Every structure is written in C-alpha cells, then in structure tokens.
N, C-alpha and C positions, 0 to 999 in steps of 0.2 A: 520569638525568641530564638537565640541561637545554643543550640546542645553544645554537653561540656564536647562528648567527641568529637566537636570537629572547629575546631581554631576561628574567632572569625573574621580572620584573616583570611584562612583559606578560603574557606567558603564563599567571599568579596572577589580573590580575586578569579576563582576558578567561572563563576557564574561570568564575571567581564568579560571573559574568553570565548563564552557560550554565551551570551549574552542575542545576539539574534536567531538560534535555537530556542529557547527560552519561549522567545518572543513570537515566537511562528506552532501560537497552538493553534492556528488554523492553516497551518503548513507553509509552502511555501508559491510566488507566483512562479509564474511565466515558467512552466513546464507542462507535460500533457501528462496529461494520471483518467487511466481505466477507471470504465462504470461500471459497463454489462458489457454482457457477451454477445454475441452479437445478432445469437439466435436468440434472447431475451427485445429482441425490437421491429417487429413485424412493421408488415407495409401497412401502413393508414393503422396506425395501432403504440397513442402519444404512451409515452415513458417518463414517469415524472425521476429526477434527481436531485440526488444534496452533495456537493462535494469544494472545499474550503469554507461551507457559512453558504451557500451559493445555494437559488433553491433554480435546477432546468430543466428545461422540456423538453424528452429527444422522440423523434417521428423519424419513418424511410418512407420515404416519397419517391415511386422510381424507383429502386432501389437505395439512396442515395437519403443517410443519415445526416440533419440534420440539428439543430438541437437552439433553444431560442430560452433566454430569460423568462422564469415561470411565473411572474404579474401586470399583469396590466394593467397598461402609464396611466390611467387613466386616476383609478382610487383605491389601487395596488394589494388587487383580490390574489390571489393566486388561480392558472388558467384551470389546472388538473383538478383540482380541488368538484367540477361540475365538465368532461373537456366535450368542447362542442362545432366539429367542421364540417362544415355548410360546401365547403370543395376540398379536392386534393389539395390546395395548391396554402391553405391559410386554414388556421383553427380562428377559435371568434369566443370573445369572453362570453361567458355563460350570464355574465351580470347587464350589464348593454351594452351590449354587439360590436367592441370592438373589436377590432377584424384586421390579425395581420400576417407579413406569408412569410414562410416553414423555412425560406431560405435567405431569404434577408432579413427578418424582420419586421419590415415595413408596414404601417398600418396605412393599410388599402382601401377600409370602408367601415363604416359605424351605422353598424342595420335597424339602429334608435334615430339615428338623425343622419343622413346622406348628405346630406349640405356643409357638416359641418368644415369649419375654418378648416381644423386637426388632420383630415384626412392630408395625407401626406408629408405630413411633417415629421415624423417621429418615427423610431423603430422601436423598437427593443433589442435588446442587448441578444448579440448571435455567439458559437461559439465555433470556432473551429473543430473537424471535427475528423480522427484517419478510423479504420477499423484497417485492425495487423492482426495474423492469428486468430480469429474467432474471438478478435474486445474492439468495444466501441473505447478509443480515448478522446478525451477534450484538450485542449488548448485554456487554462485560466490565469487570465493576468493583460498588462496590454502592451509591452510589445508583439512585434512579430515572430511570426510561430518559426520555435527552426527548427532539423529533422528530428523527428522519432524515436529513432536512432541512439539519438544523447540521451535520451532520457529512459531508456529501458538497459539491463544488464547484457556487457556483450557474451553475442550469439540468441539470440527470443529470436531474430528475424530473420536466423538463419532457413534458405527456404527447406532443406532436405527436417527440419524440427517438429513433430509433429507433437499439437499444444491442447491439453485439455482440464476445465477448474472448473471449481464453482465459489461463491461468496454469501457473505454475512457479513450484517453486522454485529459493532462487536464495542460495549459501550465503557472505553476510555479513548483518552486521544492516542491519535498515531502515534505518536513520538513513543506510549508506551509499546505498540506493536511494532516500530522496529528496535528497539532496544530491548527486551523480551528475545525478537525471530538472530538478534544475531548475539547474541549472549551466547556465547559458549559453556561458558558456565553453570546456566541453565537445564541442562542434558541431566542433573538430578531427578528435575519434576518427570519428567522420562522416566524413570526407571522401573515402572508398571507396566509401560503400554503392551498395548497387547498386539503392538505391531512390530518387538522385540523380539519374540516369540514367533508372532505370526510369518515375520519373512527373516528368519533365521540372521536378524543385529547382532554385529557387535557394541555393546554405547557401556561406555565407561561411568561413573559416578559421576566426574570435571577429573580438572588436571593441575596437574601442580606446575606453574611458569618457568621458565626459563630467562633468559638476558632479553629486558623489558624493550628492549630496538630492536629485537627482532619479532616481536608478538602482530604487529601490522605493516599492511604496504599499502600505500596510497594511490593513486592512478588519477592525474588531473590532463590534463592532454588537452587542447585546447582544440572545439568542432569531436571530444568522443563523452564519453562517461566516464563520469567522474563519484567515484568509489574510493570503500577499503575491505581491500581484504583480509582474513580475522587467519591467524597462524599460527593460532595459540597449541592447535594440534600438530604439526611442525618438531617448536621450539615450546614443548613441556610434556612430561613425565604422568599417562593419567592413570587417572584411581580407579581400579578395578576394586580394591579390597577396600573402609571408610573404617577408618577403629577410632574412639571414645575413648581417653587414657586410657591411650594404648588396648585398649581392647577390642575384640571382632565387631566392628558391628553391622555391617550393609552390605554390600558384591556388589559392583553390577552387571552386565551382560554377556555371556563368549558367546558372543553367536558368531556363525563363519564367513559372514559377511561384512563388507570392509562400506564402509557409507560417507558423507559429513568431508571428502575433502580436501573440501574448497568452501570455504565459504568466504560470503560477499554483502554488501551492501551497497546504492547505490540512487545518486540522488534523483525522485523527487524524496525515497523510499519506497527500496526496491529489493527484497534480499531476493538472494541466486543461494541457495547447497548443492553443490554438482558434488558427486550423483545424492542423489535420494528421490527416495526413500527405499532404492536398491543400486546397486548399480550401472543398470541402466537408465536412468532416469533423472531428470536433476528436477528440481522444485523452485521455483519462485514464488512470493508473496510481495505482492502493494499490501501497505498499512495508506490506505486514501482519508485523508480528511473531512470528517463529512459534517461536526462543527466542533467544538471544543471539548466534549464529553464522549463522541463517540467517532467509529473509525471503518470504512470500509472493508474487509476484509477479503480479498481478493489474492486464492488460492489454484496457481496451476501447475502440473506437471508434465518436461517433456520428454519427451522422446527421437532420436534420428531414424527415422525408418528407409526405406528406400525404394516403395510402393507404393501400391492402392493400394494393397493385401495387407502388408506390414499395416499402415497407417487406420485401416481399420481393425482390424486385427488388435490394436493397440486402444482405440476406443473405448470395444468391448473390454478390454482388462480394467483401463482407467472405469468404466463408471461398477464396474463385476467384484474387482478387488479394493486399486485405489484411493474407494471414495471413505469407506465402510474403515480399511484397517489404518491410512494414514492422517488424509483429511483431517477423518473425522479422531478415526481414533488414538493418531496422535498428537495433536496438531490442536483438542479439544483440551491441551492439558498444561497450552499458551495459552485459554486467550481465560480461564481460568489467574491465571497468575500478573496477567493485563488489568483483570478488573480491581485486581486485588493492587496491585501496585495506585494504582490511579485514585485512590481519594489524600491521598500519601504526595503526589503529585500539580494536581488540580489548583490545590490555591498558590503552589507554586515552589512552597517549602522544603518538597522536598529535592529540591535540584540545593539551597543551600546542607541541608541534614542528615544529607546521603553519604553512609562511609563506603566507599569505593576502596576493592581489593585487586591484588594483582592479573584473578583473571577480565579485569573491567577494559584490559588497558584497550578493544578494538571497541566500545563503548565511547571513551573516549575522543577516538581516531576520528570517527564519526559525527557528536556533537563536531568537535572540529573542522574538519569538513561539512558538513551541512551549514553549519555559519560563514565560512570566507566561502563559499562559493556559491552556494543558493543564491534566483536571479529574480527575491527580492518578497517582503515577509507582508501576509495575506492579512488582510488585522479587517474588521468591521466598520472601519472608517472609508477604508481601499476598493470595496469589491463596487 
C-alpha cells in the first residue's frame, strides 16, 4: 500500500528510473569482485565462497588461484561439504567420485566407474581470477573479462599504494551497504565513535546543502571506472550544533584532523573515502553480494609508501591501531544501520515508501548511474 507521504505518481516515476538497480538484488553481472584476501587462499587448501548467489570453490595450485563452481554435475551436491583431492590438479566429489580439474573444470575421471561415457564430455563452470593488492578477484558473468582497472576506484592499483584489510559477512542486501557508505548525511550515527577522540577527528552532525546541481559529479568515460562523487561537503554548511525547536540539543566533534574530503562510489559497488580514517590514509569498501539478504563487507586501508620499511611500518600500524579504532570501532555503526534498513527494502516496498531529503542527492545519482552503466543484472535464472 502506498503511504500518504509519498504520492503514487512520484513513487512510480522514480522506481521506474531505478528499475535495473531495484532488480539487482543479487548484484551486477560481468564485473570483477573481490572475494578473499590472497593470504586466505593457501596452496592446496580449497576455500568455498559465495557471490551473486553462486557457490564457488577456490584453490591455489602451484601458486595460481583457480575458481570452479562448487557443485558436482552428477547429483548437484556441494563439493566443499567434504573436500577430497587425490591429486594436486583435481578435486573428486565425495559422493560418487566424479573428478574435475581445477584449471579448466573438466570431468577427467569417475573413480567409481572409470569407463563411463560421461568422462571428458562435461566440465564445471570456471571463473576468471585476478590477484591484485593482496585480494583475490573473481569475474562473474558471460562476457569476456575486461580490465580489472575498470572495476576498482581510481588509484587503487597504483604501485606505491600499500593496502591492508579485513572482511566480514553482513546480514543485509549489498545495496544497503553501498547506500549506507555513500550517504554523507549518515555521519550522525558516528557522533559517539571511539575514532573521533582516538584520532582527534573533526566530524559534523550533518550538512545543510546548497545548490542541488552542485552536490554530485558523475564519471562515465569509456574503458574507465564509472562512479559518482559526493560533493555535499564542498557545497553545504556543516552542522556542528543541532537544535530542537530552537534549543541546543547536541554537538558534533571538533577535532583538529580533517578527513573524508573526497567521497565516491564506483561500479559494481565499491566506496572510496580519501582521506580516511586519517589524513595519511584512504579507505576502500566493497559490498559484494552473497545472496539477496547478505553481503561480504570488505574493508581496505591504503597508504602511499616509498620503501619496504615504510610498508612494514604501515602493516604493523594497521594491525595494532586501525582495525580496532576504525574498521571495527567506527564502521560497526554502519553495520547496525544496514541491518536495520534491510527489512524495509527486502520486499521492495522501501523503494516506493522512502522519504528522501536534500542530503540524499548522491544516493539518487548512484542509483541512476548503476541502472544505466551496469553490464547485466544477476538473477536466479541467469546464474
């Protein structure tokens, strides 16, 4: 039922404009997605993952990571339920012994019937793999994989950028992750974060926007990353003291360090905040669809380094300081927000009933860009 606060005509027009985005509960096809840290995929130690509703099994063989569908062709059981590898190059199904190569997915033997006519006729689906910046990226789709640089924020692959991070599963759709991260007005939920005092950061409670035409900038060049910059901070008045009916109510945090100067989001769903959580750092966040109700939240911090010594120092600082203070201490607030929004949007009513305000301009532009420039909608029917 349509609420009285959002006229039916307005709701219909905007949901029609964002229809591809609304349909993309499982994400966008024909894009690269990070699924694990490289260090988590050891030699001869298969790792099951799921993205865009597809179950995939990773394994490193002679230093190279391979990815195959985690489902036996015979009766559909999940190979990773009981991993059995009798040779370095293959995995055998624990149910009937159907045996597949890691590098190309081909059915090369059936241990329980070595003369079967099915041997050599079939192959598991394989996924293109790239390893960059300590991450394992998979390409999901049916097109020829394009350059990875088109699916990561500008600067992420720079040679002098050292990157470290972590990941966790959040029980909310991936779009709740993107829109929470890219929502400049959501700084309100961080007003009590340990990061503010812990790193002496200046953080307002919100913003009073100026000219709406100046609040965003889209980047859609051919053969390059496609994304939206949120310019709210540049074209608004920061709110450091909020009032209720004219009376002072709460204050923002007046620290000496300025962060989050440049905020942008890029297809297929990755945030870049530069600098953050410190003037020397840049934060990258991926929101990788797992299924309709969960996403992989992958948080990475990058710093420019000029030597091996600087790189080692940053790695130690990341572990000892930034995980607890920023990636957990600050971003745990974001996870709460996503989980709380999820029921409202899970049945699609949220797209019709939400009441947006001026600070949401960047989210609106992201929905438009994603609807226009994605390379395909992942559904249960096209996996």
